[in-house]
C-alpha positions in Angstrom: 8.8 22.0 13.6 5.6 20.9 11.8 7.5 20.0 8.7 9.7 17.6 10.7 6.6 16.1 12.3 5.2 15.5 8.8 8.4 13.8 7.7 8.4 11.5 10.8 4.7 10.7 10.1 5.4 9.9 6.5 8.4 7.7 7.5 6.1 5.8 9.8 3.5 5.4 7.0 6.3 4.1 4.8 7.4 1.5 7.3 3.8 0.4 7.9 3.2 0.0 4.2 6.4 -2.0 3.8 5.3 -4.3 6.6 1.9 -4.6 5.0 3.6 -5.5 1.7 5.6 -8.2 3.5 2.4 -9.6 5.0 0.8 -9.7 1.5 3.8 -11.7 0.3 3.4 -14.1 3.2 -0.3 -14.3 2.4 0.6 -15.5 -1.1 2.6 -18.3 0.4 -0.2 -19.2 2.7 -2.6 -19.4 -0.2 -0.2 -21.6 -2.2 0.2 -24.0 0.7 -3.5 -23.8 1.7 -2.7 -22.9 5.3 -6.0 -21.5 6.5 -4.8 -20.9 10.1 -1.8 -18.9 8.9 -4.0 -17.0 6.5 -6.4 -16.1 9.3 -3.4 -14.8 11.4 -2.1 -12.8 8.6 -5.5 -11.3 7.9 -5.8 -10.3 11.5 -2.4 -8.7 11.5 -3.3 -6.9 8.3 -6.3 -5.4 10.0 -4.1 -4.1 12.8 -1.8 -2.5 10.2 -4.7 -0.9 8.4 -6.0 0.6 11.6 -2.5 2.0 12.4 -2.2 3.4 8.8 -5.6 5.1 9.1 -4.6 6.7 12.4 -1.3 8.0 10.9 -3.1 9.2 7.8 -5.4 11.3 10.0 -2.3 12.7 11.7 -0.6 13.4 8.4 -3.7 15.2 7.2 -3.8 17.3 10.3 -0.1 18.2 10.0 -0.5 19.0 6.4 -3.4 21.4 7.1 -1.2 23.2 9.7 1.5 23.7 7.1 -0.6 24.7 4.1 -3.3 27.1 5.1 -6.3 28.0 3.0 -6.5 24.7 1.1 -9.4 22.3 1.6 -7.7 19.0 0.5 -4.0 19.1 1.3 -1.8 16.6 -0.5 1.9 15.7 0.1 2.7 17.5 -3.2 1.2 20.7 -1.7 3.4 20.3 1.3 6.5 19.7 -0.9 5.8 23.0 -2.6 5.6 24.8 0.8 8.9 23.2 1.9 12.4 24.3 1.2 15.9 22.8 1.1 16.6 19.5 2.7 13.0 19.1 4.0 11.7 19.4 0.4 14.0 16.7 -0.8 13.1 14.4 2.1 9.4 14.9 1.4 9.9 14.1 -2.3 11.9 11.0 -1.5 9.3 9.8 1.0 6.5 10.5 -1.4 8.2 8.5 -4.2 9.0 5.6 -1.9 5.5 5.5 -0.5 4.0 5.5 -4.0 6.2 2.7 -5.1 5.3 0.6 -2.0 1.6 1.2 -2.5 1.9 0.2 -6.2 3.7 -3.0 -5.2 1.1 -3.7 -2.5 -1.7 -3.2 -5.0 -0.1 -5.7 -7.4 0.5 -8.3 -4.6 -3.1 -7.9 -3.4 -4.4 -8.4 -7.0 -2.3 -11.6 -7.3 -3.7 -12.9 -4.0 -7.2 -12.1 -5.1 -6.7 -14.0 -8.4 -5.2 -17.0 -6.6 -8.2 -17.1 -4.2 -10.6 -16.8 -7.1 -8.9 -19.7 -8.9 -9.0 -21.8 -5.8 -12.7 -21.2 -5.5 -13.1 -22.2 -9.1 -11.2 -25.4 -8.5 -13.4 -26.2 -5.5 -16.6 -25.6 -7.5 -15.3 -27.8 -10.3 -14.5 -30.6 -7.9 -17.9 -30.3 -6.2 -19.6 -30.4 -9.6 -17.7 -33.6 -10.5 -18.5 -35.3 -7.2 -22.2 -34.4 -6.9 -24.6 -35.1 -9.7 -26.5 -32.6 -11.8 -30.1 -32.0 -10.7 -31.3 -32.3 -14.3 -31.3 -35.8 -15.9 -28.8 -36.3 -18.7 -31.4 -38.2 -20.8 -34.9 -37.2 -22.0 -37.8 -38.1 -19.8 -41.4 -37.0 -19.8 -42.1 -34.1 -17.3 -44.1 -36.3 -15.0 -41.3 -38.8 -14.6 -38.5 -36.3 -14.1 -39.5 -35.6 -10.5 -39.6 -39.3 -9.6 -36.0 -39.9 -10.6 -33.5 -39.7 -7.7 -30.1 -38.2 -7.8 -27.5 -40.9 -7.7 -24.1 -39.7 -6.6 -20.9 -41.0 -8.3 -19.2 -40.6 -5.0 -20.2 -42.8 -2.1 -19.9 -40.4 0.9 -20.8 -43.1 3.4 -17.8 -45.3 2.6 
């Protein structure tokens, strides 16, 4: 019975990871369109998914320990070795699907991170163009450097 519970638990984990992957893809679109409200909603939804995944992971670990006695750190591979017949093939299939989903999720998150980093670089570049440098562009004696005021190229009061 424990083996079937483990299979059900892994199926739930797979579904949650697939849903998390879909959220990561939606997040990519929100980053592209600069939709901050949508991005906040997706991030909040991701947090809920992560909490659910953590709960299921604890349940999976507990079920795996019941199946494989005597091992400290029980993996799905150890459970596959303990299983036989159809249960073994189901576990192998679920493991492979879960690994593929996690890899896709990792790639998508790396893409999102890169896009956010590039957006921040663009913002910094724009701010540097709008606001002047604190150091003068020409030479001045040290006592006169502090007297010079920063003149902005952008009139923010207009």
